[in-house]
C-alpha positions in Angstrom: -58.8 -87.4 10.3 -59.6 -83.7 9.7 -60.1 -83.1 13.4 -56.8 -84.8 14.2 -54.9 -82.7 11.6 -56.5 -79.5 12.9 -55.5 -80.4 16.5 -51.9 -81.0 15.4 -51.8 -77.6 13.7 -53.2 -75.9 16.8 -50.7 -77.7 19.0 -47.7 -76.8 16.9 -47.2 -73.2 18.2 -47.4 -74.4 21.8 -44.8 -77.0 21.0 -42.5 -74.5 19.4 -42.8 -72.1 22.4 -42.0 -74.9 24.8 -39.1 -75.9 22.7 -37.7 -72.4 22.7 -38.0 -72.2 26.5 -36.2 -75.5 26.8 -33.3 -74.2 24.6 -33.0 -71.2 26.9 -32.6 -73.5 29.8 -29.8 -75.3 27.9 -28.0 -72.0 27.5 -27.9 -72.3 23.7 -27.8 -69.1 21.7 -29.1 -69.1 18.2 -28.0 -65.6 17.2 -24.3 -66.5 17.2 -24.9 -69.1 14.4 -25.9 -68.4 10.8 -25.3 -65.5 8.5 -28.4 -63.6 9.7 -29.4 -65.3 12.9 -32.0 -67.8 11.5 -34.8 -69.0 13.8 -34.2 -72.2 15.7 -37.5 -73.7 14.6 -35.8 -75.9 12.0 -33.7 -77.7 14.5 -35.0 -81.2 15.0 -33.9 -81.6 18.6 -36.4 -80.0 21.0 -37.8 -80.9 24.4 -41.5 -80.1 24.9 -42.3 -81.8 28.1 -43.1 -79.8 31.2 -41.1 -82.3 33.3 -37.9 -81.7 31.4 -38.3 -77.9 31.6 -38.8 -77.9 35.3 -36.2 -80.6 36.1 -33.2 -78.5 35.1 -34.2 -75.8 37.6 -35.1 -78.3 40.4 -32.3 -79.3 42.7 -32.4 -81.2 46.0 -29.7 -82.6 48.3 -31.9 -85.6 49.1 -31.4 -88.6 46.8 -34.6 -90.5 46.0 -34.4 -94.1 44.8 -36.8 -95.9 42.5 -36.6 -98.8 40.1 -36.3 -98.4 36.4 -39.4 -96.9 34.6 -42.1 -99.5 34.0 -42.2 -98.4 30.3 -38.5 -99.1 29.8 -37.3 -101.9 27.6 -36.2 -105.1 29.2 -32.5 -105.3 29.8 -30.6 -106.5 26.7 -29.2 -110.0 26.9 -30.5 -113.3 28.2 -33.0 -112.8 31.0 -32.6 -116.3 32.3 -28.9 -115.8 33.0 -28.4 -114.4 36.6 -24.6 -114.6 36.7 -23.9 -111.5 34.6 -26.4 -109.5 36.7 -24.6 -110.7 39.9 -21.3 -109.7 38.5 -22.6 -106.3 37.5 -24.0 -105.8 41.0 -20.7 -106.7 42.6 -19.1 -104.1 40.3 -21.5 -101.5 41.6 -24.0 -101.3 38.8 -27.7 -101.3 39.7 -31.0 -100.8 38.0 -32.2 -98.8 41.0 -32.0 -95.1 39.9 -31.2 -92.2 42.1 -32.1 -88.6 41.4 -29.2 -86.1 41.7 -29.0 -82.3 41.2 -27.2 -81.0 38.2 -23.7 -79.5 38.7 -23.9 -76.0 40.0 -22.6 -73.3 37.6 -22.7 -69.7 38.7 -20.2 -68.2 36.3 -21.4 -65.9 33.5 -20.1 -67.0 30.1 -19.4 -64.6 27.2 -16.8 -62.0 26.1 -14.7 -60.6 28.9 -14.2 -57.2 27.2 -16.8 -54.8 25.9 -15.8 -53.7 22.4 -17.0 -50.3 21.2 -19.7 -50.1 18.5 -17.1 -48.7 16.1 -14.8 -51.7 16.5 -13.6 -53.0 13.1 -12.9 -56.6 12.0 -9.2 -55.9 12.6 -9.9 -55.0 16.2 -11.6 -58.3 16.9 -8.9 -60.3 15.0 -6.1 -58.5 17.0 -7.6 -59.7 20.2 -5.9 -63.0 19.3 -3.2 -61.9 16.8 -1.9 -58.6 18.1 0.8 -56.5 16.6 3.5 -57.8 18.9 2.9 -61.3 17.5 3.0 -60.0 13.9 6.2 -58.1 14.7 7.8 -61.3 15.9 6.8 -62.9 12.6 8.6 -60.1 10.9 11.8 -60.6 12.9 11.8 -64.4 12.5 11.1 -64.2 8.7 14.0 -61.7 8.2 16.3 -63.9 10.4 15.4 -67.0 8.4 16.0 -65.2 5.1 19.4 -64.0 6.2 20.6 -67.4 7.3 19.1 -69.1 4.2 21.1 -66.7 1.9 24.3 -67.2 4.0 24.0 -70.9 3.3 22.6 -71.0 -0.2 23.7 -67.7 -1.8 22.4 -64.2 -1.8 19.1 -63.2 -3.2 19.3 -59.8 -4.8 15.5 -59.6 -5.1 15.0 -59.9 -1.4 14.4 -56.9 1.0 13.6 -57.2 4.6 9.9 -57.5 5.2 8.0 -54.8 7.2 5.1 -55.0 9.6 2.7 -53.5 6.9 3.9 -56.1 4.4 3.4 -59.0 6.9 -0.2 -57.8 7.5 -0.7 -57.7 3.7 0.8 -61.2 3.4 -1.6 -62.6 5.9 -4.4 -60.8 4.2 -3.7 -62.4 0.9 -3.7 -65.9 2.3 -6.8 -65.2 4.4 -8.6 -64.1 1.3 -8.6 -67.7 0.1 -11.0 -68.5 2.9 -13.6 -66.1 1.4 -13.0 -66.7 -2.3 -12.3 -70.5 -1.8 -9.7 -70.4 -4.6 -7.1 -73.2 -4.4 -4.1 -71.0 -5.0 -3.5 -67.6 -3.5 -1.6 -66.6 -6.7 -5.0 -66.6 -8.5 -5.4 -63.0 -7.2 -2.8 -61.8 -9.7 -4.0 -64.0 -12.6 -6.6 -62.9 -15.2 -8.9 -65.8 -14.3 -12.1 -66.2 -12.4 -10.5 -65.6 -8.9 -8.4 -62.6 -9.9 -9.0 -59.5 -7.8 -7.5 -56.3 -9.2 -8.1 -54.1 -6.2 -6.2 -56.6 -3.9 -3.5 -57.2 -6.5 -2.4 -53.6 -6.5 -1.5 -53.6 -2.8 1.6 -55.9 -3.4 3.2 -57.4 -6.4 3.0 -61.1 -7.0 6.8 -61.3 -7.0 7.1 -59.7 -3.6 4.4 -61.9 -2.1 6.2 -65.0 -3.4 9.4 -63.9 -1.8 7.7 -63.4 1.6 6.0 -66.8 1.2 9.4 -68.4 0.5 11.0 -67.1 3.7 7.9 -66.8 6.0 8.6 -68.2 9.5 7.1 -67.9 13.0 10.2 -69.5 14.6 13.3 -69.5 12.4 15.5 -71.9 14.3 15.2 -74.9 16.6 16.0 -74.0 20.2 17.7 -76.4 22.7 14.3 -76.9 24.4 12.5 -77.9 21.3 11.4 -81.5 21.6 8.8 -82.0 18.9 8.1 -81.2 15.3 5.7 -78.3 16.1 8.5 -76.1 17.5 8.2 -73.7 14.5 4.5 -72.9 15.3 4.1 -73.8 19.0 4.9 -70.2 20.4 2.1 -68.9 18.1 -0.3 -71.6 19.3 0.5 -70.7 22.9 0.0 -67.0 22.2 -3.3 -67.8 20.5 -4.5 -69.8 23.5 -3.7 -66.9 25.8 -5.8 -64.7 23.6 -8.7 -67.1 23.7 -8.6 -67.4 27.5 -8.4 -63.6 28.0 -11.2 -62.7 25.6 -13.9 -65.2 26.4 -15.4 -67.3 29.2 -17.2 -70.4 28.0 -20.7 -71.5 29.1 -21.1 -74.6 31.3 -21.7 -76.9 28.3 -18.8 -77.7 25.9 -17.9 -80.3 23.3 -14.6 -82.1 22.6 -14.4 -83.0 18.9 -12.4 -82.7 15.6 -13.7 -79.8 13.6 -14.2 -80.2 9.8 -10.9 -79.1 8.3 -11.0 -81.3 5.2 -10.6 -80.2 1.6 -12.9 -77.7 0.2 -16.1 -79.5 -0.9 -16.2 -77.6 -4.2 -12.7 -78.7 -5.1 -13.4 -82.3 -4.1 -16.5 -82.3 -6.3 -14.8 -80.9 -9.4 -11.2 -82.4 -9.3 -10.1 -85.5 -11.0 -9.0 -88.8 -9.4 -5.4 -88.0 -10.4 -5.6 -84.6 -8.6 -7.0 -86.3 -5.5 -4.2 -88.9 -5.4 -1.6 -86.1 -5.7 -2.9 -84.5 -2.5 -0.8 -85.3 0.4 -2.5 -86.7 3.5 -2.2 -84.4 6.6 0.4 -85.4 9.0 -1.4 -84.1 12.1 -4.9 -84.2 13.7 -6.5 -81.3 15.4 -9.0 -81.4 18.3 -10.8 -78.6 20.0 -12.8 -77.9 23.2 -15.7 -75.7 22.0 -18.4 -73.8 23.8 -21.6 -75.4 22.6 -23.8 -72.4 23.2 -21.8 -70.0 21.1 -19.5 -72.1 18.9 -16.4 -70.3 20.3 -13.4 -72.6 20.2 -11.9 -72.4 23.7 -8.9 -74.6 23.2 -6.9 -76.2 20.4 -4.8 -79.4 20.6 -2.7 -80.6 17.7 -1.3 -84.1 17.5 1.5 -84.5 15.1 2.3 -87.7 13.4 6.0 -88.0 13.9 6.4 -91.7 13.0 4.8 -95.1 13.2 5.1 -95.4 16.9 2.4 -95.8 19.5 1.8 -92.0 19.6 1.4 -91.7 15.8 -1.8 -90.5 14.2 -2.6 -94.0 12.8 -2.4 -95.5 16.3 -4.4 -92.5 17.7 -7.3 -93.3 15.4 -7.5 -96.9 16.7 -6.8 -96.6 20.4 -9.3 -94.9 22.7 -6.7 -94.5 25.4 -4.8 -92.1 23.2 -8.0 -90.2 22.6 -8.3 -90.0 26.4 -4.9 -88.4 26.4 -6.2 -85.8 24.0 -9.2 -85.1 26.3 -7.0 -84.7 29.3 -4.9 -82.1 27.5 -7.9 -80.2 26.3 -9.5 -80.1 29.8 -6.4 -79.3 31.7 -7.6 -75.8 32.5 -11.3 -76.8 33.0 -10.8 -78.5 36.4 -12.9 -77.2 39.4 -15.4 -75.2 37.2 -18.3 -77.7 37.0 -18.2 -77.7 33.2 -20.3 -80.3 31.4 -18.3 -81.9 28.5 -19.9 -83.7 25.7 -17.8 -86.3 23.9 -17.9 -88.7 21.0 -17.5 -92.5 21.1 -13.7 -92.5 20.8 -13.3 -90.4 24.0 -16.1 -91.7 26.1 -15.0 -94.2 28.8 -15.9 -94.9 32.4 -12.3 -94.5 33.6 -11.9 -91.1 32.0 -15.3 -89.8 33.2 -14.6 -90.9 36.8 -11.2 -89.2 36.6 -12.8 -86.0 35.4 -15.5 -86.1 38.1 -12.8 -86.0 40.8 -11.7 -82.7 39.1 -15.3 -81.3 39.1 -15.6 -81.9 35.3 -18.8 -83.7 34.4 -19.4 -85.5 31.1 -22.0 -86.9 28.8 -20.8 -89.1 26.0 -22.0 -91.4 23.2 -20.8 -95.0 23.5 -19.8 -97.4 20.8 -18.8 -101.0 21.4 -16.4 -100.7 18.4 -14.8 -97.3 19.1 -15.1 -96.8 22.9 -13.2 -98.2 25.8 -15.9 -100.2 27.5 -13.8 -101.4 30.4 -15.9 -101.5 33.6 -19.3 -101.2 31.9 -22.0 -103.9 32.4 -22.0 -106.4 29.5 -25.8 -106.8 29.6 -26.2 -103.2 28.6 -23.8 -103.5 25.6 -25.6 -106.3 23.8 -28.8 -105.8 21.7 -31.9 -107.9 22.4 -33.2 -110.3 19.8 -36.5 -108.3 19.5 -36.1 -104.6 19.2 -38.1 -102.6 21.7 -40.5 -99.8 20.8 -39.1 -96.4 19.9 -38.3 -94.2 22.9 -37.9 -97.1 25.3 -34.8 -97.2 27.4 -32.9 -99.1 30.1 -30.6 -97.4 32.7 -28.1 -98.7 35.2 -26.3 -96.6 37.7 -22.9 -96.8 39.5 -22.5 -93.9 41.9 -23.3 -90.8 40.0 -22.6 -92.5 36.7 -25.6 -93.5 34.5 -25.4 -95.9 31.5 -28.3 -95.4 29.2 -29.5 -97.7 26.4 -32.1 -95.9 24.3 -33.8 -97.2 21.2 -34.8 -95.0 18.2 -34.5 -97.0 15.0 -31.4 -98.4 16.5 -29.7 -98.8 19.9 -27.9 -95.7 21.3 -25.9 -95.9 24.4 -24.8 -92.9 26.6 -22.6 -92.6 29.6 -23.1 -89.5 31.8 -22.6 -88.2 35.3 -24.0 -84.7 34.4 -27.7 -85.5 34.2 -30.2 -87.2 36.5 -31.4 -90.5 35.0 -34.9 -89.8 36.5 -35.5 -86.7 34.5 -37.1 -87.1 31.1 -36.8 -85.2 27.8 -38.3 -85.4 24.4 -36.8 -85.3 20.9 -39.0 -84.0 18.1 -38.5 -85.4 14.7 -40.1 -83.6 11.8 -41.7 -86.7 10.3 -42.2 -89.1 13.2 -43.2 -86.7 15.9 -42.2 -86.9 19.6 -39.8 -89.5 20.8 -39.4 -89.8 24.6 -35.9 -90.1 26.0 -33.9 -89.4 29.2 -32.8 -85.8 29.6 -29.1 -86.7 29.0 -30.0 -88.0 25.5 -31.9 -84.8 24.7 -29.1 -82.6 25.9 -26.5 -84.5 24.0 -28.5 -84.3 20.7 -29.2 -80.6 21.2 -25.7 -79.5 21.9 -24.1 -81.8 19.3 -26.5 -80.5 16.7 -25.2 -77.0 17.3 -21.6 -78.1 16.7 -22.8 -79.6 13.5 -24.3 -76.3 12.5 -20.9 -74.7 13.4 -19.1 -77.1 11.1 -21.7 -76.6 8.3 -21.4 -72.8 8.4 -17.9 -72.0 9.5 -15.8 -74.8 8.1 -16.3 -73.4 4.6 -14.3 -70.3 5.7 -11.1 -72.2 6.6 -8.1 -71.0 4.6 -7.9 -72.9 1.3 -4.1 -72.3 0.8 -2.4 -75.7 1.2 1.3 -75.4 2.0 3.5 -78.5 1.8 5.1 -78.0 5.3 3.1 -79.4 8.2 3.8 -76.5 10.6 2.5 -74.1 8.0 -0.7 -76.1 7.6 -1.2 -76.0 11.4 -0.5 -72.2 11.4 -3.1 -71.5 8.7 -5.7 -73.7 10.4 -5.1 -71.9 13.7 -5.5 -68.5 11.9 -8.8 -69.7 10.4 -10.1 -70.7 13.9 -9.0 -67.3 15.3 -11.0 -65.5 12.6 -14.1 -67.6 13.3 -13.7 -66.8 17.0 -13.3 -63.1 16.2 -16.5 -63.2 14.2 -18.4 -64.9 17.1 -17.2 -62.1 19.4 -18.2 -59.5 16.8 -21.7 -61.0 16.7 -22.0 -60.8 20.5 -20.8 -57.1 20.5 -22.5 -53.7 20.0 -20.5 -53.4 16.7 -22.8 -56.1 15.1 -25.8 -53.8 15.7 -24.1 -51.0 13.8 -23.0 -53.1 10.7 -24.5 -56.5 10.4 -21.8 -58.3 8.5 -22.2 -61.9 7.5 -19.2 -64.2 8.0 -18.1 -63.7 4.4 -18.4 -59.9 4.6 -16.5 -60.0 7.9 -13.7 -61.9 6.2 -13.6 -59.5 3.3 -13.4 -56.5 5.6 -10.6 -58.1 7.5 -8.6 -58.8 4.3 -9.0 -55.2 3.1 -8.0 -53.8 6.5 -4.9 -56.1 6.6 -3.9 -54.9 3.1 -4.4 -51.3 4.2 -7.1 -50.7 1.7 -9.5 -49.5 4.4 -8.9 -47.7 7.7 -9.3 -50.2 10.5 -9.2 -47.6 13.2 -12.4 -46.9 15.1 -14.4 -43.9 14.0 -14.6 -41.0 16.5 
């Protein structure tokens, strides 16, 4: 026993070094995540096999065929029934596996612009929300205030808002993402969340007047066809800023980021307060670079009624989730990206459609949430006797692989991005190494990084909760823009001059928006 324990301790450094090498081949950057760039040694998803490290670099135009691995589990279902197997063979599914090279990707991901070491938090934020966008908010807010008063009577306390006041207004609301206070008006109170230095920049009465009339688009145009017309121009401008400032890596994830209520509020509020909270009337999806956490694209689905496109229907119909995926990947065609998806998006039809556009996928399957049309039924049912951990069964159709892998439960994956013949390993802290196909390892590794993004960055979403849906969408989009700005900051030379945490970066941005600190670069 003692010798075994000593051997395990001697073997641990080698495993860790191999794991780090594997993560480098997966193009995952640790430094972008965390407040101070923690070591990746705590991540439970690592590959340590030499085969999986070399396989990502190996590519060949020749396709080799071989049967399923001898150590794999028997196909789920009744082995005595040959009819399902014949039906699956006629549909193109086969247990004969073919090796295939990974999708070629020669683009270099990362920031497109080199920011100076003296760049401020405001400089990074204005890559996405420049002054011309803020000036438009000033114009639209003043227009709305004028029309409002023409209809409902003059407001003697109102004066037209200026660009400096609009920046301060944004700064006050953004401050709730750092202080996590439920009401932005707490800044002027004498309570726990009060902040005298911020309160002196603008009176509470003036802030409330701007909040009353604040608009991005004051009036509906003849071209407006949906309920997001009041914020859609801002979302389009934000998307242009994302596209211009950053090129994503090859691996990306489609998912819904955590934008739920602040966990501290949920833990302390009463049941009555929870019932009073209105349910969001929209759902937000993103396409996110899995190696940096940068959100590449935003898609907002608005619940406009109880029809087939409503949010309630969207949660229950995978084909509507496929519509979301198509919208998010509209600009990804022809770039050989690898997209990781959850069960509600994963489907054979969608993946085959994406493959024709040179978009490759790897997704988790669920018989309850996924569209399983066209998949072999024998791979979707569990055997009566569970196999050993790490055993798997694979069937192929063209470049598409359907993987059934067992690890304290059956997990199914659909992919055309990874060769079914290449193996990986997942390391669990307590149970040790669990063998798996390379696609399973890659899915676990990249999705774990998105979980880390949610854990670290979702706490910095703006806590201010307006009643109007378009304003909720606006503040969520601003929160995403600030998180993206921080990611670019951590990838720039400015981070080596002043190593701000995400909270410190947000505080600096608030003070610069309020004019309490000079945001201009130092000479």
